[in-house]
C-alpha positions as CSV (number, residue, x, y, z in Angstrom):
1,M,0.2,9.1,-32.7
2,K,1.1,5.6,-31.2
3,K,4.4,7.1,-29.7
4,R,2.1,9.7,-27.3
5,K,0.3,6.9,-26.2
6,K,-1.5,7.4,-23.1
7,S,-1.7,3.7,-22.0
8,S,0.4,1.1,-20.3
9,L,3.7,-0.1,-22.3
10,D,2.5,-3.8,-21.8
11,E,-0.8,-3.4,-24.1
12,R,-0.7,-4.3,-27.8
13,V,-0.5,-1.8,-30.3
14,I,-3.1,-1.7,-33.0
15,L,-1.8,0.2,-36.5
16,K,-4.4,1.0,-40.0
17,V,-2.7,0.0,-42.7
18,P,-3.9,1.7,-45.9
19,A,-5.3,-0.1,-48.4
20,E,-3.0,1.4,-50.9
21,L,0.1,0.4,-49.1
22,N,-1.6,-3.2,-48.3
23,E,-1.9,-3.3,-52.8
24,R,1.5,-2.1,-53.4
25,F,3.1,-4.9,-50.8
26,Q,1.2,-7.6,-52.8
27,A,2.0,-6.4,-56.0
28,K,5.7,-6.4,-55.3
29,Q,5.7,-9.5,-53.0
30,D,3.0,-11.7,-55.2
31,K,1.5,-11.9,-51.6
32,T,-0.6,-10.3,-49.0
33,I,1.4,-8.7,-45.8
34,Q,-0.8,-11.1,-43.6
35,N,0.5,-14.0,-45.7
36,H,4.0,-12.8,-45.6
37,L,3.8,-12.1,-41.7
38,A,2.4,-15.5,-41.3
39,S,5.5,-17.0,-43.0
40,S,8.5,-14.7,-40.7
41,K,9.5,-14.3,-37.1
42,Y,7.1,-12.2,-36.3
43,E,4.2,-14.8,-37.2
44,K,3.8,-15.1,-33.0
45,N,4.0,-11.0,-32.6
46,I,2.2,-9.2,-35.0
47,K,-0.7,-10.0,-36.9
48,C,-2.5,-8.3,-39.7
49,V,-6.6,-8.7,-39.1
50,K,-8.9,-6.4,-41.5
51,G,-6.5,-3.8,-42.7
52,K,-5.3,-3.3,-39.0
53,L,-1.3,-4.5,-37.9
54,I,-1.6,-5.5,-34.1
55,L,1.4,-5.9,-32.5
56,E,2.4,-7.6,-29.1
57,P,3.9,-4.8,-26.7
58,D,7.3,-6.2,-27.0
59,V,7.6,-5.9,-30.8
60,A,5.6,-2.8,-30.5
61,N,8.4,-1.2,-27.6
62,T,11.0,-2.1,-29.9
63,L,10.4,0.8,-32.5
64,F,10.7,3.5,-29.7
65,N,13.9,1.6,-28.4
66,N,16.8,3.2,-29.6
67,A,15.3,6.6,-29.3
68,C,14.5,5.9,-25.9
69,V,17.9,4.6,-25.1
70,S,19.8,7.2,-26.7
71,A,18.0,10.3,-25.2
72,A,18.6,8.4,-21.4
73,Y,22.2,8.1,-22.1
74,H,23.0,11.3,-23.9
75,L,21.0,12.8,-20.7
76,G,23.4,11.0,-18.4
77,L,26.4,12.3,-19.9
78,L,25.0,16.1,-19.6
79,F,24.3,15.1,-16.3
80,Q,28.0,14.4,-15.8
81,D,29.3,17.9,-16.2
82,E,29.8,20.1,-13.5
83,K,27.8,22.8,-14.1
84,V,24.6,21.2,-14.1
85,K,25.3,17.8,-12.0
86,Y,23.2,18.9,-9.4
87,V,20.0,20.1,-11.5
88,P,17.6,18.4,-9.3
89,T,14.8,18.4,-12.4
90,I,14.3,17.7,-15.6
91,L,11.3,19.1,-17.7
92,M,10.5,17.5,-20.3
93,V,8.6,19.1,-23.2
94,G,8.4,17.9,-27.4
95,G,5.9,15.5,-28.8
96,F,8.1,12.5,-28.3
97,S,7.7,13.5,-24.3
98,E,4.6,12.3,-24.1
99,C,6.1,8.3,-24.6
100,L,6.1,6.6,-21.6
101,M,8.3,4.4,-22.2
102,L,11.2,7.7,-23.3
103,Q,9.9,8.6,-19.9
104,D,10.6,5.5,-18.0
105,A,14.1,5.5,-19.8
106,V,14.9,9.1,-18.3
107,K,13.6,7.9,-14.8
108,K,15.5,4.7,-14.9
109,A,18.5,6.5,-16.6
110,L,18.7,9.0,-13.6
111,P,17.3,7.9,-10.8
112,G,17.0,10.6,-8.0
113,K,16.4,13.5,-10.4
114,Q,12.5,14.5,-10.1
115,V,11.4,14.3,-14.1
116,V,8.3,16.7,-14.8
117,V,6.1,16.1,-17.8
118,P,3.6,18.9,-18.2
119,S,0.0,18.0,-19.6
120,E,0.9,19.0,-23.0
121,P,4.5,18.8,-23.6
122,G,4.4,19.4,-27.6
123,L,2.3,22.5,-26.5
124,V,4.5,24.0,-24.3
125,V,7.2,24.5,-26.8
126,L,5.0,26.0,-28.9
127,K,4.3,28.5,-25.4
128,G,7.6,29.1,-24.7
129,A,8.8,30.3,-28.3
130,V,5.5,32.5,-28.5
131,M,6.5,33.9,-24.6
132,F,9.9,34.5,-25.9
133,G,8.3,36.2,-28.9
134,H,6.7,39.1,-26.5
135,D,9.5,39.2,-24.0
136,P,12.9,38.0,-24.7
137,S,14.6,38.7,-21.3
138,V,12.5,35.4,-20.2
139,I,15.5,33.8,-21.2
140,Q,18.1,35.0,-19.1
141,E,21.1,33.1,-20.6
142,R,21.8,30.4,-23.1
143,R,24.6,27.3,-23.4
144,C,26.5,27.3,-26.4
145,R,25.9,24.3,-28.9
146,Y,28.7,25.5,-30.6
147,T,32.4,27.0,-30.1
148,Y,32.0,30.6,-31.6
149,G,35.0,32.9,-33.2
150,T,37.0,34.5,-35.8
151,G,39.8,33.6,-38.3
152,V,43.4,35.3,-37.4
153,A,46.8,35.2,-38.3
154,I,49.2,34.2,-35.7
155,A,53.5,33.3,-35.6
156,F,54.0,30.5,-37.8
157,R,55.4,27.7,-35.8
158,E,57.8,25.7,-38.0
159,G,57.6,21.9,-38.1
160,V,54.0,22.3,-36.4
161,D,52.1,24.5,-38.6
162,P,51.3,23.3,-42.0
163,A,53.7,24.8,-45.1
164,G,50.8,25.8,-46.7
165,K,49.1,28.1,-44.2
166,K,52.6,30.3,-44.2
167,F,52.9,33.8,-45.1
168,V,54.7,37.1,-44.2
169,D,53.0,40.0,-43.2
170,G,54.4,43.9,-43.2
171,H,56.2,43.5,-40.3
172,G,58.3,41.2,-42.2
173,D,57.0,38.3,-39.5
174,V,56.5,34.6,-40.8
175,K,52.6,34.3,-39.8
176,C,50.1,31.5,-40.1
177,K,46.8,31.9,-41.5
178,D,43.2,30.7,-40.6
179,R,43.8,29.9,-36.8
180,F,40.8,30.1,-34.8
181,D,40.3,32.4,-32.0
182,I,37.7,31.6,-29.7
183,H,35.2,34.0,-28.2
184,V,33.0,31.9,-26.5
185,R,33.7,27.7,-26.2
186,M,30.6,25.1,-26.4
187,G,29.3,24.9,-23.5
188,E,30.0,28.0,-22.2
189,A,27.0,29.9,-20.4
190,V,26.1,33.5,-22.6
191,P,23.7,36.0,-20.5
192,S,21.1,37.5,-22.7
193,G,22.6,40.7,-24.6
194,T,25.8,41.2,-23.1
195,S,29.2,40.9,-24.4
196,T,31.6,37.5,-22.6
197,V,34.5,38.5,-25.1
198,T,36.3,41.7,-26.4
199,K,39.2,41.4,-28.6
200,T,41.4,43.7,-30.5
201,Y,42.7,43.0,-34.1
202,T,45.6,44.5,-35.7
203,V,46.4,44.8,-39.3
204,L,48.8,43.0,-41.3
205,H,49.7,45.4,-43.7
206,T,51.1,48.6,-43.7
207,Y,48.3,50.1,-46.6
208,Q,45.8,47.7,-45.4
209,K,42.0,49.9,-45.9
210,Q,40.3,47.4,-45.0
211,M,39.7,44.4,-42.2
212,N,37.7,41.5,-42.9
213,F,36.2,39.5,-40.0
214,D,34.8,36.2,-40.7
215,I,33.1,34.6,-38.1
216,F,33.1,30.7,-37.6
217,A,31.4,28.1,-35.2
218,S,32.4,24.9,-34.8
219,D,31.3,21.7,-33.5
220,K,34.8,21.4,-31.2
221,K,35.5,22.7,-28.4
222,D,39.1,23.8,-28.7
223,P,39.4,24.2,-33.0
224,Y,42.5,25.1,-33.9
225,F,42.1,26.3,-37.9
226,V,38.9,27.7,-39.3
227,T,39.5,25.1,-41.9
228,D,39.2,21.9,-39.8
229,I,36.4,19.7,-40.7
230,G,33.6,20.6,-38.3
231,C,34.0,24.0,-38.6
232,I,31.4,26.4,-40.6
233,K,31.7,30.2,-41.6
234,I,28.7,31.7,-40.7
235,G,29.3,35.5,-42.0
236,E,31.7,37.5,-42.6
237,F,32.1,41.6,-41.3
238,L,34.4,44.2,-43.6
239,I,35.0,47.4,-42.3
240,D,37.1,50.6,-43.4
241,I,39.9,51.4,-42.0
242,P,41.5,55.0,-42.2
243,G,45.1,55.7,-42.6
244,S,48.5,54.0,-42.8
245,G,50.7,51.8,-40.9
246,L,51.1,48.8,-39.1
247,D,49.7,50.1,-35.6
248,R,45.8,50.3,-36.3
249,S,43.5,47.9,-34.8
250,A,40.2,47.3,-34.4
251,N,37.8,45.6,-31.6
252,L,35.6,43.2,-32.2
253,C,32.8,42.2,-30.0
254,L,30.5,39.3,-30.5
255,I,27.0,39.3,-28.3
256,F,25.3,36.4,-27.3
257,G,21.9,34.9,-25.9
258,D,20.0,36.2,-28.3
259,T,18.7,34.0,-31.6
260,E,21.1,35.5,-33.3
261,I,24.8,36.6,-32.8
262,H,25.2,40.7,-32.7
263,A,28.3,41.9,-33.7
264,E,30.3,45.2,-33.4
265,V,33.4,46.4,-34.8
266,I,35.0,49.3,-33.2
267,E,37.6,50.8,-35.3
268,G,40.6,52.0,-33.0
269,Q,41.7,55.4,-34.5
270,S,37.8,57.2,-35.2
271,G,36.2,55.2,-32.7
272,K,33.4,54.3,-35.1
273,K,30.8,51.5,-34.7
274,S,30.0,49.2,-37.2
275,K,27.4,46.6,-36.6
276,A,26.1,42.8,-38.3
277,T,23.9,40.0,-36.9
278,F,24.8,36.4,-37.9
279,K,22.5,33.2,-37.9
280,L,23.3,31.4,-34.5
281,L,23.5,27.7,-35.2
282,G,21.9,25.2,-33.2
C-alpha cells in the first residue's frame, strides 16, 4: 500500500503495527517495539506511537532504494542495445510503477526519455491480458527472453569436446552428442504466429524407426551443450520415420510469438506433419 503512495517523497510514512506482532516481539525480546526503537540507531528516525510506526522520509525511502536503483539500472542496460536505443518513450505499468520513488529513479537514470505512467498502472496489466485473450493479434511481435533450440549430434572435435559425449553413428563417423542447435536467440524479435527458422535433421542409424526432438531453453545467448548450466528441457517431440537408410530426414519448425511455442515436424519421405505445443519460458 505504501509503495503506491501518491504523496511526496519527503513526507513521513505511517504504518499500523498489528497488536499480535507487538505481543510476539515483546515475548521474544522481553521489551516492546517502542522501547527497542528508543535504544536503537533509529531512535530519532522511527517512532512507535499508539500502535503505529512513524518513519521519517529518509528511512522510509531506504525500504525501496535497492529495488528502484536495480530497476533503473536494468533499464539503462536495455537501452544500450542498438535495437531499442532510440526508443523515445517508457511506459511504466504494474503496481510498483505507482511508486513515486521508482518513477523518480527511472527519470534520473534515463534523461531525455519520456516516462508515461497511466492513471492505474496495476490495472493496465490486467486490461492488456484481457485484450490479448480476445484478440492475440494486438501483440505483433515479442523479444525472446531465452535462447530456444534442440539437441543434435555433430562431428566430434578431439581435445575440445568432452570424451563422455563421443559416439559413433551409422556412417561410422565419430559424433558429439547434446550440442545445442539454436533456432532463436535471446533478445531476437519473433513476429507473432510465424516461424523464423526451419531446420532439417537426419537419422543417425540405418534402422532407426523414430526421431526424438528435445526442445530446450537457455538463459545464455550462445549455449554450447544442452546439458550446460542454465539450459532447461521444456518438452520433447517423437515422430515415426518409415523405411530404412541414413538418407531419411525431417524438418523441424518452431513457431514463436504466442504465449506458447508451436512446433511442427514434417517427415521427409511421406511429408506427414506432426504438431506439438510447449510452454514458453518468461
